[in-house]
N, C-alpha and C positions, 0 to 999 in steps of 0.2 A: 686316507694313510688307516691299518688297522692298527690295532696293539701286536697284532702276530706281526705284523711287517717292518714296526720300530722292534720288538726285541727281536730278530733276525740281525738286523741294519746293525743293532748296535753290539750281537754278538760277533759278528764280523770286525767293527770299528775297533773292540776291546782284542783282541786279537785272539780271542778264545774258540771260536766258531772253525778259526782257519786261521794260520799266524803266518808270517810274513817274518817273524824276529826267527834269529839266532843263537840268542844270548844274554840273560840277564839285563846286561846294560842294554840291547835295545829294544826289550821289552819296558826297560823303567827310563827310555827315551822318550820313545811312541808313547805314551802314558804322561808324559812331564813330571806327573808326581802322583806318588802313590802313598796310599795309609798304608803305615809299618808300627803301628801303634804298637800288635800281638806280632812278636817279630816270628815266632816260629809257621805262624799263619801267610805273615807277608811273604814269604820265601816261597811259600809255597803257593800263592797270590799269584807270585811270580813264573812259577813250574808251569802252569794253571795253561800258562801264554805260552808256550815252550813244546819242546816234539825229545822225547828224552832226556830231559835235566834231569839232573836227583837234588836231592837239598844241599850235597857236595858242590856242587855246580856252583849254586848264589851264591853260598855257607864262602865260599872263595874270591867270586867276586867280589863282595861285601867286604870283604878282609885285604883286598888289594884294590880297594879303591876305586874299583870301575862304576861300584853306583855307590853314595853315601846316604845317609839317615840322619834329618836333620828335624828339627819345630821350623814347619809353613802355615802358612794360612789359617787352620779353624783355633788356634791352632791344634794340632798333635803331629804326633813322629812321621815323616815320611822321607820314603826312599824316593833319590833323584838323582837328573846325571851332575857328573863334575863341572859338562860345558852348562848345566841350566839353573846353577844355583846361586849364582851370583845375580844375576837380571831377577830371578825369581824372589829371591829376599827383597833384594832392592823393589817390588813393587807390591809385596807382601807385608810386609816385616811392619810399615807403619798403623795397617791396621789391627796383626798382633797386639801390637804395643798397647794401642787404644785398648782394647778389649781387657788386657792385663795390668790397667793404668792404676785401676783399685785395688791389684792385688799389691802391686810395688809400693803403694800405700803404705795397703795391711801392714807387711813384713818391713817397714822400713825400709826399702833399696830404696835411695836417692841415686840423681844422674852422678855428683859424686863419685859416689858409691861403687855404684855401677864400673865408674871408668876407673877406681882403682882396684878392682874386683880384676875387668879385665888387663892388665898391667901386671899382673900377679897368676895370672894364670895362661898366659901370653909369654911369660916368662919361664913357667916351669914343661911348658910345651917343646918350646924352638927346640928346633931341630933333631926335630921325629920323633922326639917322647912321647908314647903314646901312656895316656894314664887314666886311672880308674875313677869315676864320680869320687867314691870314698877318699881315694889318697888325693883330687882337687880337696876337698873338703878339708881334709887333715895343713894340706898347705895352707889352706885362707883364716885356719884357728889359730896354727901359728904366726900369723898374720894378726893376728885380734880382729879377726870380720868372724862375727856371726856366723856361721855358714849349716844349717841345718832342716828339715823337711820341706816346706811348703818354703822358705828363704832359700835355701840352696836350692832349690829348682826353679826358681821365679833367676838365679843369679844364671845358673846355667844355660837358663831361656834363653835369658838376655843376648849372653852372646853368641850364640846361635844365630838370632837375629840377626845382631849385629852384624854378621856375617865374619866372628873372629874365629868359631871353633867349628869344626862338626865331627862325625862320627868316627873312628880309627878302627883298628880292627880287631876282632873279638878276644879277649888274652882265655883260652878256654871258655865257658857259656857267658863269661861276662863282659861287660861294653868299653869299650876304652873312648876319649875323645883324642883330639887331634886339630894341629894348625889347620884353619882352611887354607888357609895362604901355600902349606906347605902342604897337601894335601889336590887342591885343586887349583894349582900357582897357575897365573898370564891367560885367565879365562878370559872371554869377550863380554862386555858390558852393552847393552842398549840403551839410547834413551828411552825414559818412561812410555812414551806414546806408541815408540815401535813394541818395545819389547809387550805392552797392553795389545795391542793386535792380532802380535806370534802366540799369546797366550791362549786369544782368547778361536782363533784360527787352531792350535795345536790339539784345543780341546775338542772342538766337534770333526776333529776328523778321527778322534779317537775314540770318542765316545756319540758321536750323533747317530740318531736326530734325538737334539735338547733343545731347551729354551733356554733365555737369555735367564730366566730365575733359576733354571739348574744349575747354572754356570755360578750365578753371586753366590749360590747357597752350597755351594763346590769349593769356591775359592775364597770365598771372603769376602771378596772386592765390590761396590755398592753400582749398584743399577746403571747410575752416570757413569760409571765404568766402563760396562759390558756396554751401554748403546753405544760412546766416544769408540772403544776400543774397534768397536765390529763393524761400522760405515768403510773404513777403508779395502777391507775383509770381503764384504760382504757377495761378491764378483765371484770371488774363489769359493763359498759354499751355497749347497744346493740349499731351497729355501722351502719348506714342506709343512700345509696348513694341517691342524690336525686338532681338532671340536673345536675351532676357533680361536688356537691357537697358532703362533709361529714358530714351526722350531725347524732348525738348522745342520748340516750333518753335511761330511768331507766326500768328496767328486767320487770317490771309491767305487769300481763297478764289481758290482758280486753277482758270483751266477744264478741265475736262474730257477735254479732247483736248490732249495737249501736241501743239504749234506755235510754241514760242521758238526761240530761237538754243540750240542744245547743243552747239559743232561753232565752234571758234573760236585762238586763237594765246593762251595764256595764258601771260601775262607772265610770267617770274619774284619767285617767293613773293608768287602771288596770294594773296587772301583765301581763295579759292576752293578752295583746297590749306593752305593756312597757318593756317587758322581750325580745324584739326578737331589732334587727337591720332590718331584711328582715319582712318585715310584707304583702307581700303578698298574705300567707294563710289567713291572718284576712280581705285585702284589696277587697279579689275578688268578690266584688260585685262591688264596685265601679272602678274595674279594666274593667271589661265586659261593663262600662255606661261610654264611654269616653268621650261624652262631660258632663259629670258630676266630672268626675275624679281629677281636681283642684279646686273644690267648699269643697271640704270636709276634714277636718282634723282628722287626727288620735289622737286628745286630745281631743277633744268632747265628750258630751257628748250621746253613740253610742246606740243603737240599735241591738240588734248582735243578728242575721236568721239565727238558721242552720249552727251557728259557724260563721257566715261572720257579717260586717260590714254594716247593709242594711236601715238604718234609726237614727236619732237623738232626743231625747226628752229632755223634760225639767220639773219640778215638781214646782206644788206651793201649800203649805198648806192652806186649808181652813177652818178653824175650825177644824172640827175631820174628814175632810176627805183630801184626795191630788188629785190632778186636774193634769194628766199626756200631754203635747201637744207633741205632734212628727211628724214627713215627716219622708220619704219616699221617696229611691230611685226611685221606680217603685213600681206598686203598691202589692200591698201585696195577694195570693192568700186566699181562704177563713181558710184553713189550718193554714197558718200561720197565721194569724187574731187572729187565735184561740191560737194559742201557745205566740204572745205575749201578750194578754189579759190575759190570767193564769201567764205571766213576768210577766207584769203590777200591777197585783195583790198579785204576792209574796214580790214584794216591798213595795205596801201603808202596808203589814200587818207586814211585818221586820219596821217598823216607827211606828205599832200602829195606822195605820187609816183606814179608809174607804176609799175606790178606786173612787172617783167622779166618774170615767168614763173610756170607751174604746178607741178602736180603730174601 
């Protein structure tokens, strides 16, 4: 199998080439967790995988609690389904706590102090009371707890990782916190072995072809966990040898002729890039242009053309329109320009703006 075929399969499995999802919650549920560090870009990452969705549709889903935002895995902010948040936290939070331990110590946050903070936060949010971080900070200060800067950040993250709190609705452009028990009540949990295998199955269904190393990079779990979890589900996955390495993918049947979306404005930290430790399939255009190789970052605003990173972009809202500036590794063909202009139009339409310019 060639990298071109890997890209095609990933575009379909990630719901980019052709989506089977009808709502924001469908997208998040399919992808299990989506990095949501940059909120505006995270909303576009969902919109990219839907037909005709708008920014407001995703914002509404978030405010209604159909999708939640919390710290998971590496750790960073992720969108996650209310149905999945508890078992995901159960299998990933111990690894995050392990990584955070030196910072807990550095900021003088002990188990006893965390318990006290949790009790204060819980009583403050109880009864559907959505509070901003600054409001909770003030409450903690009133209780004689130093809560500022990184110390406050780790207090709040610890409460998220322990399944006490998650996102509430936004008030204006500001985020709030809510009690997880009130935002996602009575959701099923699983035994760790069952949850681990389900995690792997859903990862490879939504992101394959990928390797176990890709999964461990993305999830933050160990290779031992990955090898243990995949054994019960191997018969449910395709096993593919590429370059002497073993890849896994779901059994989704793809059209013989690729005619799906492969050119788009990739959001910052999008799952099309962040899901894989080995990004050679995505970076193919850079690899072919060695003089540029060191000057292009995986984490930037990427323009993906034919499934590979071929340019960068920035946007600027000008009244009721969006102006998009771009830079490409090499000149675009006429056909590629048409595809990029269609991608720019789709992006501006998602945000309810006219497109100010093209390429």
